N, C-alpha and C positions, 0 to 999 in steps of 0.2 A: 461549580466552575462555570463561567460564561464563555460564550463563543468568542474565539479570537478575532473574528472578523466584524460581527455586528453586536457583540456583547449580550446577545439573547441568552436566557437560561433554558430555552426550549430545545434541549438536546437529548438524543437517545443513542445508546450504545448498542450496536448491532454485531452479531457474529457474522463473519464473512469468509469467503474463499477467494483468493486472488492468485492468478497465474501471471508471472512476469515472463515475458518473451524478450529475448535479446534482440536488439535492432540490427537491421542490415542483412543483405543477402548472404554474407559469409556465415551468419549465425542461424540459418534456416534449419540446419540439422542438429542444433543444440537443443537439449531438452529444456522445457520451461521450469521455472522455480515456483513451486506451490507454497503459499503462505496462508495462514488462517488467523489473521489478526482480528481483533475487535475494532470496529470503526465507530468513532463518535461523530454523529451527523447533527448539524444544526437544522432543525425543521423549519426555521424561518428564512435563512439565506442559502442553505445548502452546503455551507463550508463543512468539510469533513477532514478528519485526521486520524492517523493510526501510527503505531510503532511496531516495527518488525522485531521478532525475537532474534537473538544473536545467531542461531543456526541458519535461518533463512537469509539473514543479512550477509553472513559469511559465504553462502552459496552464490549470492549476487556478486560479491567481491571476487570470488574465484572463477566467475563465468567468462572473464575476458570479454566483456561486453562493450568495449570501446568502439564507437562508430568509425 
């Protein structure tokens, strides 16, 4: 698979930890949503992409995170 931005094949899949924080002052007391996706990074242009598992995606949907 080549990079969606520059079409390079120089990509690496990294394990990651991402904390999503809901924006705005009204959400300061809301807990963040932790996710552990694998991120595909193009080592030529830096374009990165990942897909969230359904459980973390649902946590973001349920978070009432509208600004």
